[in-house]
C-alpha positions in Angstrom: -55.5 -4.0 19.3 -56.4 -1.8 16.8 -59.0 -0.1 19.1 -56.3 0.0 21.6 -53.6 1.5 18.8 -56.1 4.4 17.9 -56.6 5.3 21.8 -52.9 4.8 22.5 -53.8 2.2 25.1 -50.7 0.3 23.9 -47.2 1.9 23.4 -46.1 3.1 20.1 -43.2 0.5 20.1 -45.8 -2.1 19.7 -46.3 -1.4 16.2 -44.5 -4.4 15.2 -46.6 -6.8 17.2 -49.6 -5.3 15.6 -48.1 -5.6 11.9 -47.0 -9.2 12.9 -50.8 -10.4 12.3 -50.3 -9.4 8.7 -48.9 -11.4 5.9 -45.9 -9.7 3.9 -48.1 -9.7 0.9 -51.2 -8.1 2.8 -53.5 -5.6 1.3 -56.6 -4.3 2.2 -59.1 -1.8 0.1 -60.7 0.3 3.0 -63.9 2.4 3.0 -62.4 5.2 0.9 -61.7 2.9 -2.0 -57.7 2.9 -1.5 -55.8 0.1 -1.8 -53.0 -0.5 1.0 -50.1 -2.9 1.1 -48.5 -3.8 4.2 -45.9 -1.0 4.2 -48.5 1.8 3.3 -50.6 0.4 6.3 -47.5 0.2 8.8 -47.1 4.2 7.7 -50.5 4.7 8.4 -50.8 3.0 11.7 -47.6 4.9 12.8 -48.9 8.1 12.0 -52.3 7.4 13.6 -51.1 6.0 17.1 -53.5 7.7 19.7 -54.9 9.6 16.9 -58.6 8.7 17.7 -59.0 8.9 21.6 -62.3 7.5 22.5 -62.8 5.4 19.5 -64.8 2.0 20.2 -64.9 -0.7 17.5 -67.3 -3.3 17.7 -67.4 -6.3 15.4 -70.5 -8.6 14.9 -72.0 -11.1 12.8 -68.9 -13.2 12.4 -69.2 -15.8 9.7 -66.4 -18.1 8.7 -65.9 -19.3 5.2 -63.8 -22.4 4.6 -61.1 -22.1 1.7 -59.1 -24.6 0.3 -55.8 -25.2 1.7 -54.5 -23.6 4.6 -56.7 -20.5 4.3 -60.2 -19.0 5.3 -62.3 -16.2 5.0 -64.0 -14.3 7.9 -67.0 -11.9 6.7 -68.1 -9.4 9.7 -69.8 -6.1 10.4 -67.8 -3.5 11.9 -69.2 -0.4 14.0 -66.8 2.6 14.8 -67.9 5.0 17.3 -66.0 7.7 18.2 -65.4 10.3 21.0 -68.1 12.7 19.7 -70.5 9.6 19.1 -70.4 9.9 15.6 -70.6 6.2 14.1 -69.6 4.4 10.7 -70.5 0.7 9.9 -68.8 -1.2 7.3 -69.2 -4.8 6.1 -65.7 -6.5 5.6 -64.3 -9.8 4.3 -60.9 -10.8 5.6 -58.8 -13.7 4.1 -56.5 -15.3 6.8 -53.7 -18.0 5.9 -52.3 -20.2 8.5 -48.5 -19.5 9.2 -45.6 -22.1 9.6 -46.2 -22.2 13.4 -50.2 -22.7 13.0 -50.8 -18.7 13.7 -53.2 -16.9 11.6 -52.3 -14.1 9.3 -54.7 -11.4 7.5 -53.5 -11.5 3.8 -56.5 -9.4 2.3 -59.3 -7.2 3.8 -61.9 -5.8 1.8 -64.1 -3.1 3.5 -67.6 -1.4 2.4 -69.3 1.3 4.1 -72.8 0.5 4.8 -75.7 2.4 6.4 -76.5 1.9 9.8 
């Protein structure tokens, strides 16, 4: 959905549907080293709708890590390629929790830029 968001393949009114996948206390540290909470990420996504036409996001090397309670972590590699063919690669670790209805919510994300 994030790739679709940046390419405007989903309407801007779907922002809440995108954010619903995040827990209320969500936070992330992106490759730039800045920490974003859910409200900051919401502002970022709101301003970035359709802002990267041609962006492709590929996720590979997924590995689940069991955590105590109703949580798990997922480690993965993410490659992003823009319309000009420029690529970035990151390693990520996401922590997900199971909500009351059994759905998974992202609660934390740590990304690190890596060579490719």
